[in-house]
C-alpha positions in Angstrom: -41.6 15.8 -26.2 -42.7 14.4 -29.5 -43.5 10.8 -30.3 -40.3 10.5 -32.2 -38.3 11.5 -29.1 -40.2 9.2 -26.7 -40.3 6.0 -28.9 -36.6 5.0 -28.9 -36.0 5.3 -25.1 -39.3 3.6 -24.4 -38.4 0.8 -26.8 -35.0 0.5 -25.1 -36.5 0.2 -21.7 -39.1 -2.3 -22.8 -36.5 -4.6 -24.5 -34.2 -4.3 -21.5 -36.8 -5.2 -19.0 -38.1 -8.1 -21.1 -34.6 -9.4 -21.6 -33.8 -9.3 -17.8 -37.2 -10.7 -17.0 -36.7 -13.7 -19.3 -33.1 -14.2 -18.0 -34.4 -14.5 -14.4 -37.4 -16.7 -15.3 -35.6 -19.6 -17.0 -38.8 -21.2 -18.4 -37.0 -24.1 -20.2 -34.3 -25.1 -17.8 -35.1 -28.4 -16.0 -35.1 -28.5 -12.2 -32.1 -30.3 -10.8 -33.0 -33.7 -9.5 -32.3 -34.2 -5.8 -29.3 -36.2 -5.0 -30.2 -39.8 -4.3 -29.1 -41.0 -0.9 -27.5 -44.4 -1.2 -28.5 -46.8 1.5 -25.7 -48.9 2.9 -25.7 -52.7 3.6 -23.9 -53.4 6.9 -23.1 -57.0 5.8 -21.3 -55.9 2.7 -19.9 -53.0 4.8 -18.2 -55.5 7.2 -16.5 -57.2 4.2 -15.3 -53.9 2.8 -14.2 -52.9 6.3 -12.1 -56.0 6.7 -10.3 -55.5 3.4 -9.8 -51.7 3.6 -10.0 -50.5 7.2 -9.0 -53.3 9.5 -5.3 -52.7 9.0 -5.6 -49.6 11.1 -8.9 -50.1 13.1 -8.4 -53.8 13.8 -10.4 -56.8 12.5 -13.1 -56.3 15.1 -12.9 -52.4 15.0 -11.5 -52.3 18.5 -8.6 -50.1 17.5 -5.0 -50.5 16.4 -3.1 -47.7 14.7 -6.5 -46.1 14.2 -9.0 -45.6 17.0 -11.6 -48.1 18.2 -14.9 -47.5 16.4 -17.0 -49.5 18.8 -19.4 -47.6 21.1 -18.4 -44.2 19.9 -22.0 -43.2 18.7 -21.3 -42.4 15.0 -24.2 -41.9 12.5 -23.9 -43.2 8.9 -23.7 -39.6 7.5 -20.9 -38.8 9.8 -19.0 -41.9 8.9 -19.4 -41.2 5.2 -18.1 -37.7 5.6 -15.1 -38.9 7.5 -14.4 -41.6 4.9 -14.7 -39.0 2.1 -12.6 -36.3 3.7 -10.3 -38.3 6.0 -9.5 -37.4 9.6 -6.2 -37.1 11.4 -3.8 -39.5 9.6 -6.6 -41.4 7.9 -6.5 -40.6 4.2 -9.5 -39.4 2.3 -11.4 -41.6 -0.1 -10.2 -45.0 1.2 -13.5 -46.3 -0.2 -16.1 -44.5 -2.3 -19.6 -44.8 -3.6 -21.7 -47.8 -2.6 -18.7 -49.2 -0.7 -18.5 -46.1 1.4 -22.3 -46.3 2.2 -21.9 -49.9 3.1 -18.9 -49.2 5.5 -20.9 -46.3 7.0 -23.8 -48.6 7.7 -21.5 -51.2 9.3 -19.5 -48.7 11.4 -22.7 -46.8 12.5 -24.1 -50.2 13.6 -21.1 -51.2 15.7 -20.6 -47.7 17.1 -23.9 -47.5 18.9 
């Protein structure tokens, strides 16, 4: 093979490998910031609970249409997931954002 026959395929392979290498490398894309965990305030959570949740769970969370939340051993993350997704007849997204974190802190505290 002559240099004229080798040069085009060699150039094609070099450009292809360089292109794919740079595509995988992503030297200028910023790293995604980790999602900030929002800490809940149980005192505000009680207020939000009374307004939004007590109609089903009772003013003191001992149950009503919805189940009792006292002494059931829920963790804040579990409560936030239930509030966000709903469970049984409970609709999803009754409260969101900081209010959801606050309610989760309150319910986790009374459920221990």
